[in-house]
Backbone as CSV, one residue per row, in Angstrom:
resi,resn,N_x,N_y,N_z,CA_x,CA_y,CA_z,C_x,C_y,C_z
1,UNK,89.975,111.800,77.680,88.926,110.903,78.183,89.411,109.461,78.083
2,UNK,89.115,108.685,79.105,89.561,107.298,79.114,88.790,106.484,78.099
3,UNK,89.447,105.503,77.523,88.782,104.611,76.583,88.578,103.255,77.217
4,UNK,87.518,102.570,76.793,87.211,101.244,77.308,88.189,100.243,76.706
5,UNK,88.867,99.489,77.543,89.874,98.552,77.062,89.262,97.473,76.187
6,UNK,88.090,96.931,76.586,87.470,95.867,75.810,87.130,96.299,74.392
7,UNK,86.814,97.599,74.205,86.408,98.085,72.891,87.575,98.511,72.026
8,UNK,88.756,98.641,72.605,89.886,99.165,71.837,91.084,98.234,71.818
9,UNK,90.953,97.041,72.392,92.098,96.141,72.491,92.565,95.699,71.123
10,UNK,93.860,95.742,70.929,94.433,95.250,69.677,94.599,93.748,69.759
11,UNK,94.903,93.118,68.632,95.123,91.682,68.633,96.390,91.360,69.400
12,UNK,96.342,90.258,70.142,97.501,89.864,70.939,98.587,89.298,70.038
13,UNK,99.837,89.476,70.397,100.909,88.892,69.600,100.878,87.380,69.672
14,UNK,101.208,86.734,68.589,101.142,85.272,68.532,102.337,84.658,69.226
15,UNK,102.189,83.367,69.628,103.296,82.592,70.136,103.473,82.635,71.640
16,UNK,102.644,83.400,72.394,102.801,83.497,73.842,101.951,82.443,74.568
17,UNK,102.395,81.576,74.821,101.593,80.583,75.558,101.342,81.098,77.015
18,UNK,100.908,86.382,103.354,100.639,87.639,104.027,101.853,87.929,104.840
19,UNK,102.687,87.694,103.961,104.005,87.954,104.530,104.400,89.392,104.255
20,UNK,105.470,89.840,104.856,105.903,91.220,104.640,106.617,91.368,103.314
21,UNK,107.219,92.517,103.121,107.948,92.771,101.886,109.113,91.800,101.765
22,UNK,109.469,91.457,100.555,110.634,90.604,100.357,111.872,91.349,100.821
23,UNK,112.918,90.598,101.139,114.146,91.227,101.621,114.709,92.197,100.583
24,UNK,114.634,91.810,99.313,115.185,92.676,98.270,114.431,93.982,98.169
25,UNK,113.094,93.905,98.169,112.299,95.122,98.071,112.493,95.981,99.309
26,UNK,112.536,95.359,100.492,112.727,96.110,101.732,114.059,96.844,101.717
27,UNK,115.109,96.149,101.257,116.413,96.783,101.183,116.405,97.932,100.178
28,UNK,115.742,97.702,99.067,115.648,98.730,98.040,114.952,99.967,98.568
29,UNK,113.829,99.755,99.258,113.070,100.868,99.808,113.879,101.665,100.827
30,UNK,114.698,100.972,101.605,115.421,101.635,102.682,116.643,102.404,102.193
31,UNK,117.106,102.123,100.984,118.355,102.698,100.506,118.200,103.815,99.487
32,UNK,117.271,103.644,98.509,117.229,104.614,97.414,116.727,105.963,97.871
33,UNK,117.331,107.038,97.407,116.978,108.374,97.853,116.823,109.378,96.721
34,UNK,117.628,109.286,95.694,117.561,110.272,94.623,117.784,109.588,93.286
35,UNK,117.274,110.207,92.233,117.353,109.598,90.913,118.180,110.452,89.960
36,UNK,118.862,109.830,89.010,119.585,110.590,87.996,118.648,111.071,86.909
37,UNK,119.124,112.021,86.122,118.336,112.427,84.972,118.340,111.287,83.960
38,UNK,117.177,110.959,83.373,117.136,109.875,82.395,117.852,110.265,81.116
39,UNK,118.213,109.265,80.373,118.903,109.515,79.119,118.002,110.230,78.129
40,UNK,118.630,110.980,77.215,117.849,111.688,76.210,117.323,110.697,75.183
41,UNK,116.365,111.149,74.391,115.772,110.300,73.375,114.289,110.135,73.604
42,UNK,113.726,109.069,73.044,112.292,108.833,73.160,111.899,108.620,74.617
43,UNK,110.721,109.131,74.967,110.242,109.001,76.339,109.971,107.551,76.693
44,UNK,110.302,107.168,77.936,109.911,105.870,78.423,108.416,105.866,78.685
45,UNK,107.823,104.680,78.828,106.378,104.577,79.062,106.116,103.684,80.266
46,UNK,105.236,104.165,81.148,104.870,103.479,82.377,103.353,103.414,82.478
47,UNK,102.799,102.219,82.710,101.353,102.063,82.925,101.099,101.998,84.418
48,UNK,100.180,102.851,84.910,99.806,102.896,86.327,98.364,102.430,86.434
49,UNK,98.130,101.257,87.031,96.802,100.647,87.073,96.251,100.606,88.489
50,UNK,94.949,100.882,88.621,94.280,100.943,89.916,93.070,100.021,89.982
51,UNK,92.901,99.338,91.111,91.660,98.658,91.460,90.751,99.705,92.081
52,UNK,89.624,100.008,91.422,88.673,101.004,91.932,87.346,100.353,92.278
53,UNK,87.383,99.095,92.759,86.161,98.413,93.166,85.774,98.824,94.588
54,UNK,84.571,98.420,95.010,83.989,98.908,96.267,84.777,98.492,97.502
55,UNK,85.524,97.403,97.439,86.267,96.955,98.615,87.305,97.976,99.052
56,UNK,87.706,98.862,98.153,88.697,99.876,98.497,88.056,101.168,98.996
57,UNK,86.705,101.257,98.952,86.029,102.486,99.329,86.327,102.963,100.749
58,UNK,86.302,102.054,101.764,86.553,102.526,103.141,87.882,103.235,103.316
59,UNK,88.875,102.866,102.554,90.207,103.464,102.693,90.608,104.244,101.441
60,UNK,89.623,104.542,100.594,89.954,105.173,99.310,90.632,106.520,99.472
61,UNK,90.132,107.356,100.413,90.740,108.677,100.595,92.201,108.557,100.998
62,UNK,92.474,107.626,101.931,93.864,107.406,102.342,94.696,106.864,101.186
63,UNK,94.130,105.874,100.495,94.850,105.287,99.373,95.058,106.301,98.261
64,UNK,94.055,107.167,98.050,94.195,108.177,97.009,95.345,109.125,97.314
65,UNK,95.507,109.445,98.597,96.632,110.300,99.001,97.957,109.621,98.677
66,UNK,98.059,108.330,99.014,99.283,107.594,98.720,99.507,107.495,97.214
67,UNK,98.425,107.192,96.490,98.541,107.045,95.048,98.906,108.368,94.381
68,UNK,98.369,109.459,94.932,98.701,110.772,94.383,100.190,111.059,94.561
69,UNK,100.739,110.701,95.729,102.167,110.886,95.947,102.976,110.028,94.989
70,UNK,102.498,108.810,94.764,103.184,107.926,93.837,103.165,108.514,92.426
71,UNK,102.017,109.051,92.023,101.904,109.684,90.715,102.877,110.850,90.592
72,UNK,102.914,111.687,91.636,103.788,112.847,91.590,105.251,112.440,91.480
73,UNK,105.624,111.375,92.180,106.997,110.884,92.099,107.309,110.408,90.682
74,UNK,106.373,109.638,90.113,106.599,109.145,88.754,106.670,110.286,87.753
75,UNK,105.757,111.253,87.911,105.713,112.381,86.977,106.933,113.274,87.097
76,UNK,107.625,113.235,88.242,108.790,114.093,88.447,110.013,113.607,87.680
77,UNK,109.961,112.388,87.188,111.064,111.852,86.395,110.847,112.275,84.947
78,UNK,111.762,113.058,84.415,111.601,113.545,83.049,111.656,112.426,82.031
79,UNK,111.266,112.736,80.811,111.354,111.797,79.710,110.516,110.547,79.941
80,UNK,109.333,110.726,80.544,108.484,109.584,80.871,107.028,109.906,80.563
81,UNK,106.357,109.007,79.866,104.926,109.109,79.606,104.210,108.063,80.457
82,UNK,103.100,108.453,81.101,102.375,107.560,82.002,100.921,107.439,81.564
83,UNK,100.426,106.214,81.551,99.024,105.947,81.219,98.314,105.411,82.457
84,UNK,97.129,105.947,82.730,96.304,105.481,83.838,95.323,104.426,83.341
85,UNK,95.258,103.294,84.047,94.289,102.235,83.774,93.555,101.933,85.069
86,UNK,92.241,101.760,85.009,91.501,101.379,86.214,90.327,100.483,85.845
87,UNK,89.893,99.672,86.817,88.684,98.862,86.620,87.778,99.016,87.822
88,UNK,86.477,98.814,87.586,85.449,98.911,88.613,84.139,98.444,88.010
89,UNK,83.079,98.323,88.850,81.746,98.036,88.352,81.639,96.718,87.616
90,UNK,80.683,96.636,86.707,80.414,95.416,85.954,81.208,95.423,84.646
91,UNK,82.415,94.890,84.714,83.248,94.770,83.526,83.836,96.057,83.005
92,UNK,83.793,97.137,83.781,84.351,98.404,83.317,85.862,98.427,83.550
93,UNK,86.604,98.571,82.481,88.062,98.640,82.568,88.524,99.634,81.517
94,UNK,89.099,100.744,81.944,89.415,101.840,81.030,90.874,102.259,81.103
95,UNK,91.330,102.800,80.004,92.699,103.308,79.907,92.665,104.739,79.418
96,UNK,93.476,105.586,80.016,93.567,106.988,79.609,94.522,107.134,78.430
97,UNK,94.665,108.355,77.969,95.720,108.651,77.007,97.054,108.617,77.758
98,UNK,98.147,108.785,77.030,99.461,108.842,77.638,99.760,110.275,78.071
99,UNK,100.097,110.450,79.348,100.367,111.777,79.908,101.866,111.994,80.103
100,UNK,102.301,113.220,79.826,103.673,113.604,80.128,103.722,114.761,81.113
101,UNK,102.558,115.338,81.451,102.468,116.433,82.407,101.873,115.930,83.715
102,UNK,102.560,116.184,84.823,102.129,115.672,86.121,100.771,116.171,86.563
103,UNK,100.455,117.444,86.328,99.172,118.001,86.772,98.001,117.341,86.069
104,UNK,98.111,117.152,84.770,97.033,116.506,84.010,96.864,115.060,84.434
105,UNK,97.978,114.396,84.696,97.959,113.011,85.149,97.267,112.888,86.501
106,UNK,97.624,113.770,87.430,97.037,113.736,88.764,95.547,114.038,88.719
107,UNK,95.143,114.970,87.868,93.729,115.299,87.727,92.937,114.099,87.233
108,UNK,93.472,113.368,86.284,92.806,112.174,85.776,92.681,111.114,86.858
109,UNK,93.726,110.921,87.638,93.703,109.903,88.679,92.732,110.237,89.791
110,UNK,92.704,111.503,90.228,91.823,111.884,91.332,90.363,111.949,90.906
111,UNK,90.100,111.879,89.623,88.725,111.841,89.140,88.101,110.452,89.180
112,UNK,88.885,109.441,89.522,88.377,108.069,89.585,87.704,107.826,90.933
113,UNK,86.503,107.251,90.924,85.784,106.898,92.152,85.506,105.401,92.150
114,UNK,85.215,104.867,93.331,84.986,103.430,93.477,83.580,103.022,93.062
115,UNK,83.449,101.815,92.551,82.165,101.241,92.174,82.262,99.734,92.333
116,UNK,81.238,99.128,92.940,81.271,97.701,93.221,81.519,96.850,91.988
117,UNK,82.250,95.769,92.173,82.557,94.871,91.068,83.683,93.929,91.447
118,UNK,83.984,93.003,90.554,85.063,92.053,90.803,86.369,92.528,90.170
119,UNK,87.456,91.925,90.606,88.755,92.323,90.070,88.883,91.928,88.597
120,UNK,89.689,92.686,87.869,89.914,92.449,86.442,91.407,92.579,86.125
121,UNK,92.219,91.969,86.960,93.661,92.087,86.803,94.136,91.441,85.503
122,UNK,93.476,90.361,85.107,93.826,89.726,83.841,93.709,90.681,82.669
123,UNK,92.659,91.488,82.678,92.480,92.485,81.613,93.603,93.512,81.621
124,UNK,94.005,93.917,82.819,95.086,94.903,82.934,96.382,94.348,82.348
125,UNK,96.686,93.100,82.679,97.907,92.486,82.168,97.868,92.351,80.650
126,UNK,96.708,91.955,80.119,96.589,91.816,78.670,96.699,93.169,77.977
127,UNK,96.094,94.188,78.586,96.208,95.529,78.011,97.665,95.977,77.969
128,UNK,98.395,95.730,79.061,99.806,96.121,79.101,100.599,95.390,78.028
129,UNK,100.291,94.109,77.839,100.971,93.336,76.796,100.655,93.904,75.414
130,UNK,99.384,94.238,75.178,98.994,94.792,73.877,99.661,96.137,73.613
131,UNK,99.769,96.978,74.655,100.449,98.262,74.502,101.922,98.057,74.183
132,UNK,102.522,97.061,74.831,103.938,96.783,74.593,104.174,96.278,73.176
133,UNK,103.151,95.617,72.578,103.277,95.148,71.203,103.290,96.315,70.219
134,UNK,102.698,97.443,70.618,102.674,98.637,69.762,103.956,99.445,69.916
135,UNK,104.376,99.622,71.175,105.564,100.418,71.488,106.053,100.022,72.870
136,UNK,107.366,100.046,73.067,107.964,99.593,74.316,107.314,100.207,75.547
137,UNK,106.951,99.365,76.519,106.456,99.802,77.824,107.501,99.396,78.854
138,UNK,107.981,100.363,79.637,109.060,100.085,80.575,108.642,99.307,81.799
139,UNK,107.405,99.528,82.280,106.952,98.855,83.500,105.457,99.054,83.682
140,UNK,104.854,98.150,84.446,103.464,98.260,84.897,103.475,98.374,86.405
141,UNK,102.794,99.392,86.945,102.583,99.519,88.386,101.116,99.262,88.650
142,UNK,100.805,98.354,89.580,99.419,98.037,89.913,99.193,98.234,91.402
143,UNK,98.056,98.864,91.771,97.678,99.074,93.169,96.299,98.471,93.387
144,UNK,96.183,97.513,94.315,94.899,96.874,94.592,94.906,96.162,95.923
145,UNK,93.750,95.606,96.290,93.641,94.957,97.597,93.071,93.551,97.535
146,UNK,92.644,93.082,96.371,91.947,91.799,96.290,92.283,91.080,94.996
147,UNK,91.941,89.789,94.985,92.106,88.972,93.785,90.965,87.975,93.732
148,UNK,90.154,88.013,92.656,88.945,87.192,92.550,88.841,86.494,91.198
149,UNK,89.962,86.180,90.599,89.982,85.601,89.262,90.629,84.222,89.264
150,UNK,90.604,83.563,88.123,91.259,82.273,87.960,92.773,82.500,87.952
151,UNK,93.447,81.973,88.962,94.873,82.232,89.120,95.694,81.712,87.945
152,UNK,95.286,80.568,87.381,96.049,80.018,86.269,95.951,80.900,85.027
153,UNK,94.750,81.393,84.746,94.573,82.264,83.589,95.352,83.568,83.757
154,UNK,95.279,84.141,84.955,95.979,85.401,85.186,97.492,85.194,85.127
155,UNK,97.969,84.090,85.668,99.407,83.816,85.590,99.854,83.601,84.148
156,UNK,98.972,83.038,83.330,99.289,82.909,81.907,99.484,84.285,81.287
157,UNK,98.575,85.211,81.604,98.712,86.588,81.118,100.013,87.208,81.634
158,UNK,100.326,86.940,82.899,101.555,87.478,83.475,102.781,86.942,82.751
159,UNK,102.750,85.652,82.419,103.857,85.074,81.675,104.031,85.722,80.316
160,UNK,102.923,85.993,79.641,102.987,86.678,78.353,103.562,88.079,78.496
161,UNK,103.161,88.750,79.579,103.684,90.097,79.820,105.180,90.047,80.085
162,UNK,105.614,89.026,80.819,107.033,88.853,81.057,107.802,88.629,79.764
163,UNK,107.238,87.823,78.851,107.880,87.594,77.563,107.961,88.875,76.741
164,UNK,107.009,89.781,76.979,107.015,91.070,76.279,108.000,92.052,76.906
165,UNK,108.645,91.654,78.014,109.660,92.493,78.640,109.115,93.596,79.518
166,UNK,107.901,93.397,80.075,107.279,94.419,80.923,107.183,93.912,82.366
167,UNK,108.032,94.349,83.271,107.927,93.928,84.668,106.724,94.572,85.344
168,UNK,106.014,93.814,86.173,104.865,94.328,86.923,105.269,94.530,88.372
169,UNK,105.051,95.738,88.881,105.336,96.076,90.271,103.999,96.143,90.995
170,UNK,103.748,95.136,91.844,102.432,94.909,92.425,102.388,95.429,93.861
171,UNK,101.563,96.467,94.095,101.395,97.065,95.416,100.067,96.612,96.009
172,UNK,100.118,95.990,97.187,98.907,95.482,97.825,98.533,96.298,99.050
173,UNK,97.292,96.808,99.042,96.741,97.498,100.204,95.996,96.477,101.062
174,UNK,96.350,96.353,102.333,95.658,95.421,103.217,96.291,94.043,103.245
175,UNK,95.731,93.134,104.093,96.373,91.856,104.365,95.800,90.641,103.634
176,UNK,94.952,90.808,102.636,94.307,89.680,101.960,95.343,88.653,101.486
177,UNK,95.321,87.413,102.042,96.356,86.437,101.689,96.231,85.920,100.260
178,UNK,95.003,85.842,99.736,94.827,85.385,98.355,95.438,86.388,97.381
179,UNK,95.203,87.680,97.660,95.788,88.718,96.823,97.303,88.691,96.925
180,UNK,97.814,88.516,98.135,99.265,88.487,98.320,99.899,87.381,97.484
181,UNK,99.300,86.193,97.512,99.825,85.070,96.734,99.807,85.371,95.242
182,UNK,98.667,85.890,94.765,98.542,86.186,93.340,99.505,87.285,92.915
183,UNK,99.587,88.341,93.720,100.454,89.460,93.367,101.917,89.030,93.310
184,UNK,102.314,88.183,94.246,103.690,87.681,94.237,103.980,86.885,92.962
185,UNK,103.013,86.045,92.589,103.224,85.235,91.395,103.312,86.094,90.134
186,UNK,102.436,87.101,90.050,102.466,88.001,88.899,103.802,88.733,88.821
187,UNK,104.256,89.227,89.974,105.541,89.916,90.010,106.674,88.996,89.571
188,UNK,106.672,87.760,90.064,107.738,86.817,89.725,107.729,86.483,88.237
189,UNK,106.554,86.226,87.689,106.454,85.831,86.293,106.825,86.949,85.317
190,UNK,106.698,88.180,85.749,107.029,89.310,84.873,108.412,89.883,85.146
191,UNK,109.061,89.436,86.213,110.357,89.987,86.574,110.259,91.287,87.345
192,UNK,109.096,91.531,87.989,108.890,92.755,88.754,109.107,92.542,90.241
193,UNK,108.285,93.184,91.067,108.414,93.086,92.522,107.050,93.264,93.166
194,UNK,106.899,92.705,94.372,105.665,92.787,95.154,105.935,93.582,96.422
195,UNK,104.979,94.447,96.813,105.150,95.239,98.026,103.801,95.544,98.665
196,UNK,103.561,95.089,99.905,102.345,95.480,100.626,102.507,96.888,101.173
197,UNK,101.379,97.594,101.387,101.489,98.938,101.940,100.330,99.244,102.865
198,UNK,100.525,100.283,103.693,99.487,100.764,104.606,99.684,102.270,104.756
199,UNK,98.999,102.862,105.729,99.029,104.308,105.895,100.424,104.849,106.172
200,UNK,101.259,104.018,106.775,102.601,104.486,107.110,103.635,104.286,106.018
201,UNK,103.200,103.865,104.844,104.140,103.512,103.783,104.364,104.573,102.730
202,UNK,103.767,105.752,102.900,103.785,106.749,101.823,105.189,107.081,101.343
203,UNK,106.102,107.354,102.269,107.447,107.750,101.872,108.169,106.621,101.150
204,UNK,108.029,105.398,101.664,108.677,104.259,101.038,108.100,103.986,99.659
205,UNK,106.780,104.091,99.539,106.147,103.870,98.245,106.616,104.894,97.225
206,UNK,106.721,106.140,97.652,107.168,107.185,96.738,108.580,106.889,96.240
207,UNK,109.457,106.418,97.133,110.815,106.086,96.738,110.836,104.935,95.743
208,UNK,110.036,103.894,96.015,110.028,102.742,95.120,109.456,103.110,93.766
209,UNK,108.368,103.880,93.749,107.793,104.245,92.461,108.753,105.106,91.663
210,UNK,109.475,105.975,92.342,110.465,106.786,91.624,111.518,105.891,90.981
211,UNK,111.932,104.862,91.686,112.905,103.933,91.116,112.313,103.197,89.913
212,UNK,111.049,102.779,90.015,110.387,102.126,88.887,110.309,103.088,87.710
213,UNK,109.986,104.350,87.991,109.900,105.350,86.930,111.259,105.563,86.264
214,UNK,112.318,105.586,87.064,113.665,105.708,86.503,113.955,104.539,85.581
215,UNK,113.589,103.337,86.011,113.803,102.148,85.178,113.008,102.245,83.881
216,UNK,111.727,102.678,83.982,110.888,102.788,82.786,111.426,103.833,81.821
217,UNK,111.991,104.917,82.362,112.484,106.001,81.522,113.858,105.718,80.947
218,UNK,114.729,105.090,81.746,116.113,104.949,81.311,116.674,103.551,81.274
219,UNK,115.883,102.556,81.655,116.327,101.178,81.583,117.349,100.798,82.644
220,UNK,118.092,99.729,82.349,119.016,99.163,83.326,120.133,100.125,83.723
221,UNK,120.626,100.897,82.763,121.714,101.819,83.082,121.267,102.862,84.092
222,UNK,120.060,103.430,83.868,119.545,104.426,84.798,119.316,103.821,86.177
223,UNK,118.817,102.581,86.212,118.597,101.921,87.497,119.923,101.639,88.193
224,UNK,120.923,101.237,87.427,122.240,100.985,88.013,122.831,102.263,88.591
225,UNK,122.685,103.386,87.868,123.158,104.669,88.385,122.399,105.050,89.647
226,UNK,121.098,104.752,89.635,120.217,105.078,90.757,120.617,104.328,92.019
227,UNK,121.019,103.075,91.847,121.339,102.236,93.000,122.823,102.227,93.334
228,UNK,123.645,102.855,92.491,125.082,102.840,92.718,125.478,103.472,94.038
229,UNK,126.338,102.794,94.777,126.820,103.307,96.047,125.826,103.213,97.180
230,UNK,124.726,102.485,96.977,123.688,102.408,98.008,123.874,101.232,98.962
231,UNK,124.827,100.369,98.712,125.034,99.239,99.601,124.806,97.923,98.891
232,UNK,125.207,96.829,99.550,125.172,95.503,98.934,123.764,95.061,98.559
233,UNK,122.769,95.370,99.423,121.412,94.912,99.164,120.862,95.520,97.882
234,UNK,121.069,96.817,97.702,120.580,97.487,96.504,121.299,96.962,95.271
235,UNK,122.582,96.738,95.383,123.331,96.210,94.252,122.837,94.820,93.873
236,UNK,122.467,94.006,94.875,121.932,92.682,94.574,120.601,92.795,93.847
237,UNK,119.771,93.753,94.246,118.486,93.942,93.577,118.692,94.373,92.132
238,UNK,119.585,95.323,91.923,119.863,95.776,90.561,120.415,94.637,89.722
239,UNK,121.257,93.800,90.327,121.813,92.663,89.602,120.726,91.675,89.219
240,UNK,119.754,91.465,90.124,118.650,90.539,89.836,117.828,91.026,88.653
241,UNK,117.676,92.330,88.511,116.876,92.885,87.431,117.593,92.851,86.096
242,UNK,118.869,92.446,86.092,119.567,92.299,84.832,118.954,91.179,83.977
243,UNK,118.165,90.310,84.627,117.494,89.242,83.879,116.390,89.781,82.974
244,UNK,115.944,91.007,83.231,114.926,91.617,82.381,115.517,91.960,81.030
245,UNK,114.678,91.996,79.965,115.196,92.333,78.630,115.875,93.692,78.623
246,UNK,117.004,93.771,77.949,117.753,95.021,77.874,117.079,96.011,76.957
247,UNK,117.252,97.302,77.296,116.715,98.369,76.459,117.843,99.127,75.796
């Protein structure tokens, strides 16, 4: 059963003060095809966060199909634990337990329904930071269509998440320019990536999420193996991610 983030949040660590896809992400999506087995040892951890507010209701069934494929791709990478986080309604923001089985993970995700409310991306970022303070989190994946918060406050949270070594991979459904701007900034501040999507993006999204899952499970070495021999663009992307904290 999911727990309410506001009621279970740990203390924060001290001291932390409509364009298309970027060329790097586009190149990455077009090249990656298969993933290596992750290294043995402790499981990597990936947080998968969803905007479940009413604005996504008209396309929820389509988005759920895409998100389900993304979940299945992530779950197919061994040695990886995934936590589902979602927000909706009046201040409702919940986090599931950590899943290592794809079927249980998918069941939890498909049980989420939309409810009117404002975005709570700041809470998601803070939750990811708090989880990382307890135990290493390899990456945050976020799927949403809107942004209705104070950009400076959310970017502050993003900066803290970046200092914690957790890249945020921000997937935007639809053309909202305010969301696009915010998502790009969050991705930049955390060392992650931004990618818009639509009904025709399922295959590309699955490939990108698998790459994120490989990174979360095996770190830079696994990502380098994943992108090896894929061409100059992929190698440049992998090189750019070397700026992220080493695992």
